[in-house]
C-alpha positions as CSV (number, residue, x, y, z in Angstrom):
1,X,0.0,0.0,0.0
2,X,1.3,3.5,-0.9
3,X,2.6,5.2,2.4
4,X,0.7,8.2,3.7
5,X,2.0,11.7,3.1
6,X,4.2,12.9,6.0
7,X,1.4,15.0,7.4
8,X,-1.0,12.1,7.9
9,X,1.6,9.4,9.0
10,X,1.3,8.4,12.7
11,X,3.0,6.1,15.1
12,X,-0.1,3.9,15.8
13,X,1.6,2.2,18.9
14,X,2.5,5.5,20.4
15,X,-0.9,6.9,19.7
16,X,-2.6,4.0,21.5
17,X,-0.4,4.3,24.5
18,X,-0.9,8.0,24.8
19,X,-4.7,8.0,24.4
20,X,-6.0,4.7,25.7
21,X,-7.3,6.2,29.0
22,X,-8.4,9.6,27.8
23,X,-12.0,10.3,27.3
24,X,-12.8,11.8,24.0
25,X,-14.7,15.0,23.2
26,X,-17.6,15.0,20.8
27,X,-16.6,14.5,17.2
28,X,-16.3,17.6,15.0
29,X,-18.1,17.8,11.7
30,X,-16.3,16.4,8.7
31,X,-16.3,19.8,7.1
32,X,-14.6,21.3,10.1
33,X,-12.0,18.6,10.0
34,X,-11.3,19.2,6.3
35,X,-11.0,23.0,6.8
36,X,-8.7,22.4,9.8
37,X,-6.5,20.0,7.8
38,X,-6.2,22.4,4.8
39,X,-5.4,25.3,7.1
40,X,-2.8,23.2,8.8
41,X,-1.3,22.3,5.5
42,X,-1.1,25.9,4.5
43,X,0.7,26.8,7.8
44,X,2.9,23.6,7.6
45,X,2.0,22.7,11.1
46,X,1.1,19.1,10.6
47,X,4.2,16.8,10.9
48,X,5.0,13.2,11.2
49,X,4.4,11.9,14.8
50,X,1.7,11.2,17.3
51,X,1.7,14.4,19.3
52,X,-0.3,16.6,17.0
53,X,-2.7,13.7,16.4
54,X,-3.2,13.4,20.1
55,X,-4.4,17.0,20.2
56,X,-6.6,16.2,17.2
57,X,-8.2,13.3,19.1
58,X,-8.9,15.6,22.1
59,X,-10.6,18.0,19.6
60,X,-12.6,15.2,18.1
61,X,-13.5,13.5,21.3
62,X,-16.9,13.9,23.1
63,X,-17.5,13.4,26.8
64,X,-20.5,11.1,26.1
65,X,-18.6,8.8,23.8
66,X,-16.2,6.2,25.0
67,X,-12.5,6.5,24.2
68,X,-12.8,3.4,22.1
69,X,-15.5,4.9,19.8
70,X,-13.4,8.0,19.3
71,X,-10.4,6.0,18.6
72,X,-12.2,3.8,16.1
73,X,-13.4,6.9,14.3
74,X,-9.9,8.2,14.0
75,X,-8.6,5.0,12.7
76,X,-11.3,5.0,10.0
77,X,-10.4,8.5,9.1
78,X,-6.8,7.7,8.8
79,X,-7.6,4.6,6.6
80,X,-9.7,6.8,4.3
81,X,-6.9,9.3,4.0
82,X,-4.4,6.5,3.2
83,X,-6.8,5.0,0.6
84,X,-7.3,8.5,-0.9
85,X,-3.6,9.1,-1.2
86,X,-3.1,5.7,-2.8
87,X,-5.8,6.6,-5.3
88,X,-4.4,9.9,-6.1
89,X,-0.9,8.5,-6.8
90,X,-2.2,5.6,-8.9
91,X,-3.2,5.8,-12.5
92,X,-1.7,8.4,-14.7
93,X,-3.3,11.7,-13.7
94,X,-1.6,14.4,-11.7
95,X,-3.0,16.1,-8.7
96,X,-2.4,19.5,-6.8
97,X,-3.8,21.6,-4.1
98,X,-3.1,25.3,-4.6
99,X,-3.8,28.3,-2.5
100,X,-5.2,31.5,-3.9
101,X,-1.7,32.8,-4.8
102,X,-0.8,29.7,-6.8
103,X,1.5,28.2,-4.2
104,X,1.6,24.4,-4.1
105,X,0.2,23.0,-1.0
106,X,0.2,19.3,-2.2
107,X,1.2,17.4,-5.3
108,X,1.1,13.7,-6.1
109,X,3.9,11.6,-7.6
110,X,2.4,11.4,-11.0
111,X,2.9,15.2,-11.5
112,X,6.4,14.9,-10.0
113,X,7.2,12.4,-12.7
114,X,5.6,14.6,-15.5
115,X,7.9,17.6,-14.7
116,X,11.0,15.8,-13.4
117,X,11.1,17.5,-10.0
118,X,10.8,16.0,-6.4
119,X,7.7,16.7,-4.4
120,X,9.8,18.9,-2.0
121,X,11.1,20.9,-4.9
122,X,7.6,21.5,-6.3
123,X,6.1,22.5,-2.9
124,X,8.7,25.3,-2.8
125,X,7.5,26.7,-6.1
126,X,4.5,28.6,-7.5
127,X,2.4,27.2,-10.3
128,X,3.5,30.2,-12.5
129,X,7.1,28.7,-12.4
130,X,6.0,25.9,-14.6
131,X,3.5,27.7,-16.9
132,X,4.4,28.2,-20.6
133,X,1.2,29.8,-21.7
134,X,0.5,32.5,-19.1
135,X,2.7,34.7,-16.9
136,X,2.4,35.1,-13.1
137,X,-0.2,37.9,-13.3
138,X,-2.3,36.0,-15.7
139,X,-2.1,32.8,-13.5
140,X,-3.3,34.8,-10.5
141,X,-6.1,36.2,-12.5
142,X,-7.2,32.7,-13.7
143,X,-7.1,31.4,-10.1
144,X,-9.3,34.3,-9.0
145,X,-11.7,33.5,-11.8
146,X,-12.0,29.8,-10.8
147,X,-12.4,30.7,-7.1
148,X,-15.4,32.8,-8.2
149,X,-16.9,30.4,-10.6
150,X,-16.2,27.2,-8.7
151,X,-14.7,25.1,-11.5
152,X,-13.0,25.4,-14.8
153,X,-11.4,23.1,-17.4
154,X,-8.6,24.2,-19.9
155,X,-5.4,23.2,-21.6
156,X,-1.9,24.5,-20.9
157,X,1.7,23.6,-21.1
158,X,4.3,23.1,-18.4
159,X,8.1,22.9,-18.6
160,X,9.9,19.7,-17.7
161,X,13.2,19.9,-15.8
162,X,15.1,19.1,-19.0
163,X,13.6,22.0,-20.9
164,X,11.0,20.0,-22.8
165,X,7.3,21.2,-22.8
166,X,4.4,18.9,-21.9
167,X,0.8,19.5,-22.8
168,X,-1.7,19.3,-19.9
169,X,-5.4,18.9,-19.8
170,X,-6.6,20.5,-16.5
171,X,-9.8,20.5,-14.4
172,X,-9.6,22.9,-11.3
173,X,-12.3,22.9,-8.5
174,X,-12.7,25.4,-5.6
175,X,-12.5,23.9,-2.1
176,X,-13.2,25.8,1.2
177,X,-13.6,29.1,-0.6
178,X,-9.9,29.8,-1.1
179,X,-8.2,26.7,-2.3
180,X,-8.1,24.7,-5.6
181,X,-8.0,21.0,-6.0
182,X,-6.6,20.4,-9.5
183,X,-6.6,17.2,-11.5
184,X,-4.5,17.1,-14.7
185,X,-3.5,14.7,-17.5
186,X,-0.5,14.7,-19.8
187,X,-1.9,14.9,-23.3
188,X,1.4,15.4,-25.1
189,X,1.1,12.2,-27.0
190,X,-2.4,13.1,-28.2
191,X,-1.3,16.5,-29.2
192,X,1.7,15.0,-31.2
193,X,-0.7,12.7,-33.0
194,X,-3.1,15.6,-33.7
195,X,-0.2,17.7,-35.0
196,X,1.0,14.9,-37.2
197,X,-2.4,14.4,-38.6
198,X,-2.7,18.1,-39.3
199,X,0.6,18.1,-41.0
200,X,-0.3,15.2,-43.2
201,X,-3.6,16.8,-44.1
202,X,-2.2,20.2,-45.0
203,X,1.5,19.9,-45.6
204,X,3.7,18.2,-48.2
205,X,5.5,15.3,-46.6
206,X,8.7,15.8,-48.6
207,X,9.3,19.5,-48.6
208,X,7.2,20.5,-45.6
209,X,5.6,23.2,-47.7
210,X,1.8,23.8,-47.7
211,X,0.2,21.2,-50.0
212,X,-2.4,21.8,-52.7
213,X,-5.3,21.7,-50.2
214,X,-3.8,24.4,-47.9
215,X,-2.5,26.3,-50.9
216,X,-6.1,26.7,-52.2
217,X,-7.2,27.9,-48.8
218,X,-4.4,30.5,-48.7
219,X,-5.3,31.7,-52.2
220,X,-8.9,32.1,-51.1
221,X,-7.8,34.1,-48.1
222,X,-5.6,36.3,-50.3
223,X,-8.5,37.0,-52.6
224,X,-10.7,38.0,-49.7
225,X,-7.9,40.2,-48.3
226,X,-7.5,41.9,-51.6
227,X,-11.2,42.5,-51.9
228,X,-11.3,44.0,-48.4
229,X,-8.1,46.2,-48.6
230,X,-8.1,47.0,-52.3
231,X,-4.5,45.9,-52.5
232,X,-3.1,43.7,-55.2
233,X,-1.9,40.1,-54.7
234,X,-0.1,37.8,-57.1
235,X,-0.1,34.0,-57.7
236,X,3.3,32.8,-59.0
237,X,3.4,29.4,-60.7
238,X,6.9,28.0,-61.2
239,X,8.2,24.8,-62.7
240,X,11.8,23.4,-62.5
241,X,13.2,23.2,-66.0
242,X,14.5,19.8,-67.0
243,X,13.6,18.3,-63.7
244,X,12.5,15.1,-65.3
245,X,16.0,14.8,-66.8
246,X,17.6,15.0,-63.4
247,X,15.0,12.6,-61.9
248,X,15.6,10.0,-64.6
249,X,19.4,10.3,-64.7
250,X,20.2,10.5,-60.9
251,X,17.1,8.7,-59.5
252,X,14.0,9.7,-57.6
253,X,15.9,10.1,-54.4
254,X,18.1,12.8,-56.0
255,X,15.1,14.4,-57.5
256,X,13.5,14.6,-54.0
257,X,16.6,16.1,-52.6
258,X,16.6,18.7,-55.3
259,X,13.0,19.6,-54.5
260,X,13.8,20.0,-50.8
261,X,16.7,22.3,-51.5
262,X,14.7,24.3,-54.0
263,X,11.9,24.7,-51.5
264,X,14.4,26.0,-48.9
265,X,15.9,28.4,-51.4
266,X,12.4,29.8,-52.2
267,X,11.4,30.2,-48.6
268,X,14.4,32.4,-48.1
269,X,13.3,34.7,-50.9
270,X,9.8,35.6,-50.0
271,X,8.4,38.0,-47.5
272,X,7.0,37.2,-44.0
273,X,3.3,36.3,-44.7
274,X,3.8,35.1,-48.2
275,X,3.2,31.4,-49.0
276,X,5.4,28.9,-50.8
277,X,3.4,25.8,-51.6
278,X,3.9,22.6,-53.6
279,X,1.3,22.1,-56.3
280,X,2.6,18.6,-57.1
281,X,5.7,17.1,-58.8
282,X,8.2,19.9,-59.5
283,X,5.5,22.5,-59.7
284,X,5.6,25.1,-56.9
285,X,3.4,28.1,-56.2
286,X,4.0,31.4,-54.5
287,X,1.0,33.4,-53.0
288,X,2.0,37.0,-52.6
289,X,-0.2,39.4,-50.5
290,X,-0.2,43.0,-49.6
291,X,1.1,44.4,-52.9
292,X,0.6,47.9,-53.9
293,X,-2.9,49.3,-54.9
294,X,-1.3,50.7,-58.0
295,X,-1.2,47.9,-60.7
296,X,2.1,49.0,-62.1
297,X,3.9,49.1,-58.7
298,X,2.2,45.8,-57.8
299,X,3.6,44.2,-60.9
300,X,7.0,45.5,-60.1
301,X,6.9,44.1,-56.6
302,X,5.7,40.7,-57.7
303,X,8.2,40.6,-60.5
304,X,11.1,41.5,-58.1
305,X,10.2,38.6,-55.8
306,X,9.8,36.2,-58.7
307,X,13.1,37.3,-60.1
308,X,14.8,36.9,-56.8
309,X,13.5,33.4,-56.7
310,X,14.6,32.7,-60.2
311,X,18.1,33.8,-59.4
312,X,18.2,31.7,-56.2
313,X,17.4,28.6,-58.3
314,X,19.7,29.3,-61.1
315,X,22.7,28.0,-59.3
316,X,24.6,24.7,-58.6
317,X,22.9,22.3,-56.2
318,X,24.8,19.4,-54.7
319,X,22.6,16.3,-55.3
320,X,23.7,12.8,-54.8
321,X,27.4,13.9,-54.8
322,X,26.9,15.7,-58.1
323,X,26.7,19.4,-58.9
324,X,23.4,19.9,-60.7
325,X,22.5,23.1,-62.3
326,X,18.8,23.8,-62.5
327,X,16.6,26.8,-63.7
328,X,13.0,27.5,-63.3
329,X,10.2,29.1,-65.5
330,X,7.9,31.5,-63.6
331,X,4.3,32.6,-64.5
332,X,2.7,35.5,-62.6
333,X,-1.0,36.3,-62.4
334,X,-1.9,39.5,-60.6
335,X,-5.4,40.0,-58.8
336,X,-7.0,42.9,-57.0
337,X,-10.5,42.8,-55.5
338,X,-12.0,40.7,-58.3
339,X,-14.3,37.8,-57.9
340,X,-12.3,35.0,-59.6
341,X,-12.2,31.3,-58.8
342,X,-9.0,29.8,-57.5
343,X,-8.8,27.4,-60.4
344,X,-9.0,30.2,-62.8
345,X,-6.2,32.1,-61.2
346,X,-4.1,29.0,-61.2
347,X,-4.8,28.4,-64.9
348,X,-3.7,32.0,-65.6
349,X,-0.4,31.6,-63.8
350,X,0.1,28.2,-65.4
351,X,-0.4,29.6,-68.8
352,X,2.1,32.4,-68.2
353,X,4.6,29.8,-66.9
354,X,4.3,27.7,-70.1
355,X,4.8,30.8,-72.1
356,X,8.0,31.4,-70.2
357,X,9.1,27.9,-71.1
358,X,8.2,28.4,-74.8
359,X,10.4,31.6,-74.8
360,X,13.4,29.7,-73.8
361,X,12.8,28.9,-70.1
362,X,14.6,30.4,-67.0
363,X,12.5,33.6,-67.1
364,X,9.5,35.4,-65.6
365,X,6.3,36.0,-67.6
366,X,3.2,37.8,-66.5
367,X,-0.3,36.6,-67.6
368,X,-2.1,38.7,-70.2
369,X,-4.8,38.2,-72.8
370,X,-2.1,37.7,-75.4
371,X,-0.4,35.0,-73.3
372,X,-3.9,33.3,-72.8
373,X,-4.3,33.3,-76.6
374,X,-0.9,31.9,-77.2
375,X,-1.3,29.1,-74.7
376,X,-4.7,28.2,-76.1
377,X,-2.8,27.7,-79.4
378,X,-0.2,25.6,-77.7
379,X,-2.8,23.4,-76.1
380,X,-4.2,22.8,-79.6
381,X,-0.7,22.2,-80.9
382,X,0.0,19.6,-78.2
383,X,-3.2,17.8,-79.0
384,X,-2.4,17.7,-82.7
385,X,1.1,16.3,-82.0
386,X,-0.4,13.7,-79.9
387,X,-2.5,12.5,-82.8
388,X,0.3,12.9,-85.4
389,X,1.9,9.5,-84.8
390,X,-1.2,7.4,-85.1
391,X,-2.5,9.6,-88.0
392,X,0.6,8.8,-90.0
393,X,1.7,12.5,-90.2
394,X,5.3,11.9,-89.1
395,X,7.8,11.5,-91.9
396,X,11.4,10.3,-92.2
397,X,14.0,12.1,-94.4
398,X,17.5,10.9,-95.1
399,X,20.5,13.2,-95.5
400,X,23.4,11.5,-97.3
401,X,26.8,11.0,-95.8
402,X,29.7,10.8,-98.3
403,X,33.4,10.5,-98.3
404,X,36.2,12.3,-100.1
405,X,35.8,10.2,-103.2
406,X,32.1,10.8,-103.4
407,X,31.1,7.3,-102.2
408,X,27.9,7.0,-100.2
409,X,28.8,5.9,-96.6
410,X,25.2,6.1,-95.2
411,X,22.8,8.8,-94.1
412,X,21.3,10.6,-91.1
413,X,17.7,9.9,-90.4
414,X,15.8,13.2,-89.8
415,X,12.2,13.5,-88.4
416,X,9.6,15.7,-90.1
417,X,6.0,16.4,-89.2
418,X,3.6,16.8,-92.1
419,X,1.1,19.1,-90.4
420,X,-2.3,19.3,-92.0
421,X,-2.4,23.1,-91.9
422,X,1.1,24.3,-91.2
423,X,2.9,22.2,-93.7
424,X,6.2,20.3,-93.2
425,X,7.7,21.0,-89.7
426,X,11.2,20.4,-88.7
427,X,12.1,19.0,-85.2
428,X,13.0,22.4,-83.8
429,X,9.3,23.3,-84.3
430,X,7.9,20.6,-82.2
431,X,10.5,18.5,-80.3
432,X,10.5,20.8,-77.2
433,X,6.7,20.2,-77.0
434,X,7.2,16.5,-77.4
435,X,9.8,16.5,-74.5
436,X,7.6,18.5,-72.2
437,X,4.5,16.5,-72.8
438,X,6.2,13.0,-72.7
439,X,5.4,12.5,-76.4
440,X,9.1,12.1,-77.0
441,X,9.0,8.6,-75.7
442,X,6.7,7.1,-78.4
443,X,8.0,9.3,-81.1
444,X,11.6,8.5,-80.3
445,X,10.9,4.8,-80.2
446,X,9.2,5.0,-83.6
447,X,12.2,6.7,-85.2
448,X,14.6,4.3,-83.7
449,X,12.7,1.3,-84.8
450,X,12.4,2.7,-88.3
451,X,16.2,3.1,-88.4
452,X,16.8,-0.5,-87.4
453,X,14.3,-1.8,-90.0
454,X,16.0,0.3,-92.7
455,X,19.4,-1.1,-91.7
456,X,18.0,-4.6,-92.0
457,X,16.7,-3.9,-95.5
458,X,20.1,-2.5,-96.6
459,X,21.8,-5.5,-95.2
460,X,20.0,-7.7,-97.6
461,X,20.7,-5.6,-100.7
462,X,23.8,-5.9,-102.9
463,X,26.1,-2.8,-102.4
464,X,24.2,-1.6,-99.4
465,X,25.2,-4.0,-96.7
466,X,27.9,-1.6,-95.3
467,X,25.7,1.6,-95.3
468,X,25.4,3.3,-91.9
469,X,22.5,5.2,-90.5
470,X,22.5,7.8,-87.7
471,X,19.6,8.9,-85.5
472,X,19.3,12.1,-83.3
473,X,18.6,11.2,-79.8
474,X,16.9,13.6,-77.3
475,X,18.5,13.7,-73.9
476,X,15.1,13.3,-72.3
477,X,14.6,10.2,-74.4
478,X,18.1,8.9,-73.7
479,X,17.9,9.2,-69.9
480,X,14.5,7.5,-69.6
481,X,14.7,4.4,-67.5
482,X,13.6,2.0,-70.2
483,X,15.8,3.4,-73.1
484,X,18.6,0.8,-72.8
485,X,16.3,-2.2,-72.6
486,X,14.3,-0.8,-75.6
487,X,17.5,-0.5,-77.7
488,X,18.6,-4.1,-76.7
489,X,15.2,-5.4,-77.8
490,X,15.4,-3.6,-81.2
491,X,18.9,-5.0,-81.8
492,X,17.7,-8.5,-81.0
493,X,14.7,-8.2,-83.2
494,X,16.5,-6.7,-86.2
495,X,19.6,-8.7,-87.4
496,X,22.2,-6.2,-88.6
497,X,25.8,-5.2,-87.4
498,X,25.2,-2.8,-84.5
499,X,28.2,-0.6,-85.5
500,X,26.2,0.5,-88.5
501,X,23.8,2.3,-86.2
502,X,24.9,5.6,-84.8
503,X,23.2,7.6,-82.1
504,X,23.8,11.4,-82.4
505,X,23.9,13.6,-79.3
506,X,23.8,17.3,-79.4
507,X,27.0,18.9,-77.9
508,X,24.9,21.0,-75.3
509,X,23.4,17.7,-74.0
510,X,26.8,16.8,-72.5
511,X,26.6,19.7,-70.0
512,X,23.5,18.3,-68.3
513,X,24.7,15.7,-65.7
514,X,27.8,14.7,-67.7
515,X,28.6,11.8,-65.3
516,X,25.3,10.0,-65.9
517,X,25.3,10.7,-69.6
518,X,28.9,9.3,-69.9
519,X,28.0,6.1,-68.0
520,X,24.9,5.4,-70.1
521,X,26.8,6.2,-73.3
522,X,29.3,3.6,-72.3
523,X,26.5,1.0,-71.9
524,X,25.3,1.8,-75.4
525,X,28.8,1.5,-76.8
526,X,29.2,-1.9,-75.2
527,X,26.3,-3.1,-77.4
528,X,28.5,-2.2,-80.4
529,X,26.4,0.9,-81.4
530,X,28.3,4.0,-82.6
531,X,28.2,7.1,-80.3
532,X,28.5,10.5,-82.1
533,X,28.6,14.2,-81.0
534,X,26.5,16.4,-83.2
535,X,26.9,20.2,-83.6
536,X,30.3,20.1,-82.0
537,X,32.1,23.5,-81.7
538,X,28.8,25.4,-81.5
539,X,28.8,25.6,-77.7
540,X,31.2,25.9,-74.9
541,X,31.7,22.3,-74.2
542,X,35.3,21.4,-73.3
543,X,37.5,19.4,-75.7
544,X,37.9,16.9,-72.9
545,X,34.5,15.4,-74.0
546,X,36.4,13.9,-76.9
547,X,38.6,12.0,-74.5
548,X,36.4,10.9,-71.7
549,X,33.3,9.8,-73.7
550,X,33.1,6.6,-75.6
551,X,32.9,8.4,-79.0
552,X,33.5,7.1,-82.5
553,X,32.5,10.2,-84.4
554,X,32.5,14.0,-84.1
555,X,30.3,16.1,-86.4
556,X,31.5,19.7,-86.6
557,X,28.7,22.3,-86.4
558,X,27.5,23.8,-89.7
559,X,28.0,27.3,-88.4
560,X,31.7,26.9,-88.3
561,X,31.9,25.1,-91.6
562,X,30.0,27.8,-93.4
563,X,32.3,30.6,-92.2
564,X,35.6,28.8,-93.0
565,X,36.3,31.1,-96.0
566,X,35.6,34.3,-94.0
567,X,36.8,33.7,-90.5
568,X,40.4,32.9,-89.7
569,X,39.4,32.1,-86.1
570,X,36.8,29.6,-87.2
571,X,39.3,28.0,-89.5
572,X,41.8,27.6,-86.6
573,X,39.1,26.1,-84.4
574,X,37.9,23.7,-87.1
575,X,41.5,22.7,-87.8
576,X,42.2,22.1,-84.1
577,X,39.0,19.9,-83.8
578,X,39.9,17.8,-86.8
579,X,43.5,17.3,-85.6
580,X,42.6,16.5,-82.0
581,X,39.7,14.1,-83.0
582,X,41.9,12.3,-85.6
583,X,44.6,11.8,-83.1
584,X,42.1,10.3,-80.7
585,X,41.0,7.8,-83.4
586,X,37.6,9.5,-84.1
587,X,35.9,9.9,-87.4
588,X,35.3,13.6,-88.2
589,X,32.2,14.7,-90.2
590,X,31.8,18.2,-91.5
591,X,28.1,19.3,-91.5
592,X,26.5,21.9,-93.8
593,X,29.1,21.7,-96.6
594,X,27.6,23.8,-99.3
595,X,30.5,25.1,-101.4
596,X,33.4,23.5,-103.2
597,X,35.7,26.0,-101.5
598,X,34.7,24.8,-98.1
599,X,35.1,21.2,-99.1
600,X,38.7,21.8,-100.3
601,X,39.5,23.7,-97.0
602,X,38.2,20.7,-95.1
603,X,40.1,18.2,-97.2
604,X,43.4,20.1,-96.8
605,X,42.8,20.1,-93.1
606,X,42.3,16.3,-92.9
607,X,38.5,16.0,-92.9
608,X,37.2,13.6,-95.5
609,X,33.6,12.9,-94.5
610,X,30.8,15.3,-95.4
611,X,27.2,16.2,-95.3
612,X,25.5,19.2,-96.9
613,X,23.6,20.6,-99.8
614,X,26.7,20.5,-102.0
615,X,26.0,16.8,-102.1
616,X,22.3,16.6,-101.5
617,X,19.6,17.9,-99.3
618,X,17.6,15.7,-96.9
619,X,15.2,13.6,-99.0
620,X,12.1,11.6,-98.0
621,X,13.1,8.0,-97.3
622,X,11.3,6.7,-100.4
623,X,12.9,9.2,-102.7
624,X,16.3,8.5,-101.2
625,X,15.8,4.9,-102.1
626,X,14.5,5.3,-105.6
627,X,16.2,8.4,-107.0
628,X,19.7,8.1,-105.5
629,X,20.6,4.5,-106.2
630,X,22.0,5.5,-109.6
631,X,23.7,8.6,-108.4
632,X,25.7,7.2,-105.4
633,X,28.5,4.7,-105.5
634,X,28.4,2.8,-102.3
635,X,31.5,2.3,-100.2
């Protein structure tokens, strides 16, 4: 059995010896005893031992009652006190008695464990010493209110000895007019569960940003605030450029890490009270409030914040041990006191963001009627491109590849789109849309399969068995998870020598995650397929690419070739590329050869493989087969 508190413990043997022959007075009322006990507690006059209890027995005794009756009553009272104390210390609830000033008169062991202090330490303190929600003055006011009302239930927080905070659910009741008996329960676990549930409901689990649900609520509040104050607000929609590329090349964990770092960078750019939310995927949203009432100034303010965010993202992020450079496209939609649906506002900002992408990405564009019209046209264009493959509108053209003697070495397969209204479109007119919409996957697979089938046909024809065919590969297509297995399947299904197939990669692609690109190129090269760099010399790629990548062919950009006769600097650059590539054992192809003079310059500098209008323009595959057989001698 739990021992009595010191102020109710007695030496029973001593008590019996001291009181056995003493007549008892009449018993006092129970209420009087309780009042006496609390008062004694307050004064600290009740101590362990029999002496004070003897005095209490005299007070309780009655002349007409026998000593035994009085003694039996006292024993029952002490037993009840012991049972009460045991009950108060069992279970999980805490218990206090407070005076009107908030001083602890009694606490149980449960509360001692809750806050990490001993009973003696707590009894030397005031309730305000533990409070996190209210100060001493507020605590006294609350006690006064409870003493007046009789009872009150509320929640508060107390500080543990180690500095942590615990959440408490409290019920306080007035006793004897000027004391409070308080029962309390530690609800920290429940509060934590509630907080986690709230976070899952309203915040993105990855970035800890407000999720779409909370974002929509914030937008609604911003619209109401604008209507009430007359001040502008802005919705900024942003999308990380080439995020899918990073996700596919480095893995989803790396993509998640990049999103987390991007979210942190954006939070550091906005003002207090602005919202940064995650719409989904790599789409993030800023909700800007309290902009100027003047539309011009409001646009400047929103633009400045968006530009600050753009610059914060246009830097190197360390992801999975690799430096990754990312940019973002921003669309801004202003609003001011207008009645507009949240979805409509999101569509406006989204349209402006896609306009930013179509203009070259990494920029900020404001929504306007013109933007809306353009984006409606883009949506139609996307739908048309989606139907083009099944509608048989995609075409394949072949651009001959010849050597110094005029022999046909092979061709480059080029994609065209025979648009019903716009005519024949080149890849630069639609490939970006294909990449952004995911259509690059089926379109790229169709082109690659057509190239393999063409090589099989040539392999079975006299004089054509050694012809080569190259295909341009989009980086988005190349880094897709299933690209390598798709290529392996095509090589297995189409019996031809793999070295006759070349995959061409634009030079600028090599600057996006070069480590992953090089690794995957090596896997393709292990299959026997030729790897070629296209448009080399047009960008700022280092010449070390020629050494560290598993290349077999380098194609010099047409812009350098066409200026050979006019630019001494370009001539030196072309000559250097030819010399270095040749020493590394790479085949050099000159693109865009249109004059005999340029051909002779290239020949004199050691380049003997050409493409260009001097020899032939790109022709439809059928025309290439039927009209050029007689013209070209095959190597």
